[in-house]
C-alpha positions as CSV (number, residue, x, y, z in Angstrom):
1,M,0.1,0.3,0.1
2,T,1.1,3.7,-0.7
3,K,1.3,6.0,1.4
4,A,-1.2,8.7,1.1
5,S,-0.5,12.3,1.6
6,Y,-2.3,12.6,4.7
7,D,-1.4,9.4,6.0
8,G,0.6,10.4,9.1
9,K,-0.5,13.5,9.5
10,V,-1.7,15.4,12.2
11,V,-4.0,18.1,12.0
12,K,-5.5,20.2,14.8
13,D,-9.1,20.6,15.3
14,S,-11.0,24.7,16.1
15,L,-11.4,23.0,19.7
16,G,-7.3,22.7,19.8
17,R,-7.3,18.9,19.4
18,S,-4.8,16.6,17.5
19,I,-5.9,14.5,15.5
20,T,-3.5,11.9,13.3
21,L,-5.0,10.8,10.0
22,R,-4.6,7.2,8.4
23,K,-5.0,5.6,5.5
24,P,-7.3,3.2,5.3
25,N,-7.3,-0.1,3.8
26,I,-9.5,-2.7,2.0
27,M,-10.5,-4.5,5.1
28,D,-11.6,-1.1,6.9
29,R,-13.7,0.0,3.8
30,Y,-15.0,-4.0,4.0
31,Y,-16.0,-3.7,8.2
32,L,-17.3,0.0,7.6
33,N,-19.7,-1.2,4.8
34,K,-21.1,-4.1,7.1
35,A,-21.8,-1.6,10.0
36,M,-23.5,1.1,8.2
37,K,-26.5,-0.8,8.1
38,Q,-29.3,1.2,6.7
39,D,-27.2,4.4,6.7
40,A,-25.4,3.0,4.0
41,E,-29.0,4.4,1.9
42,I,-28.4,8.3,3.2
43,P,-25.1,9.8,1.5
44,A,-24.8,12.4,3.9
45,C,-24.4,9.1,6.4
46,V,-21.8,7.8,4.0
47,N,-19.6,11.1,4.0
48,M,-19.3,11.2,7.9
49,M,-18.5,7.4,7.9
50,F,-16.0,7.4,5.3
51,A,-14.6,10.2,6.9
52,I,-14.1,8.5,10.3
53,L,-12.0,5.7,8.8
54,F,-9.2,8.4,8.4
55,V,-9.1,8.7,12.1
56,A,-6.0,7.1,13.7
57,K,-5.9,9.1,17.1
58,I,-7.3,11.7,18.5
59,D,-4.9,13.6,21.7
60,D,-3.6,10.5,22.9
61,R,-6.8,8.5,22.5
62,V,-6.0,6.0,19.5
63,F,-8.9,4.7,17.2
64,E,-8.8,1.3,15.1
65,S,-11.1,1.1,12.3
66,P,-14.7,0.8,13.5
67,R,-15.9,-2.7,13.1
68,S,-19.9,-2.3,14.4
69,Y,-22.3,0.7,14.5
70,E,-21.9,1.3,17.7
71,E,-18.3,1.9,17.0
72,C,-19.2,4.0,14.7
73,M,-21.0,6.4,16.5
74,E,-18.7,6.5,19.4
75,L,-16.2,7.9,17.1
76,L,-18.9,10.1,15.6
77,Q,-19.9,11.2,18.8
78,Y,-16.0,11.7,20.1
79,L,-14.5,13.8,16.9
80,K,-17.6,16.3,16.8
81,D,-18.4,18.5,14.5
82,E,-15.4,20.8,14.6
83,G,-12.7,17.2,14.1
84,L,-15.3,15.9,11.1
85,L,-14.7,19.3,9.6
86,V,-10.7,19.1,9.4
87,V,-10.6,15.4,8.6
88,H,-12.8,16.7,5.7
89,E,-10.5,19.3,4.5
90,N,-7.8,17.2,4.3
91,I,-8.8,14.4,2.6
92,A,-11.4,15.9,0.4
93,S,-9.7,14.4,-3.0
94,E,-10.6,10.6,-1.2
95,I,-14.1,11.8,0.1
96,A,-14.9,12.8,-3.3
97,E,-14.0,9.3,-4.8
98,E,-14.9,6.9,-2.4
99,P,-18.4,7.2,-0.8
100,E,-19.9,5.9,-3.9
101,N,-17.3,2.8,-3.6
102,V,-18.1,2.2,0.2
103,K,-22.1,1.8,-0.8
104,K,-22.3,-0.9,-3.0
């Protein structure tokens, strides 16, 4: 797997938290697809859920790629709007291309 420009990059959200990004692999995408359940039919949910795959760490808290709907919700809640915004800004090209693939 090649290293993406954002892989390992640390960004700050407006709350001052350090968010470390990673490049998700095919299994991360597979498990996200399984975990999404009915949310896979809602484009806004796909966009948010896909973005959480890129979160490796927030400050000192490490996050594995979610494997269940509950883990997705926990990470989204912890990330908050401020964190989600900075993740989207840093992986915009991936977000633009991948959500359609995640829903299939």
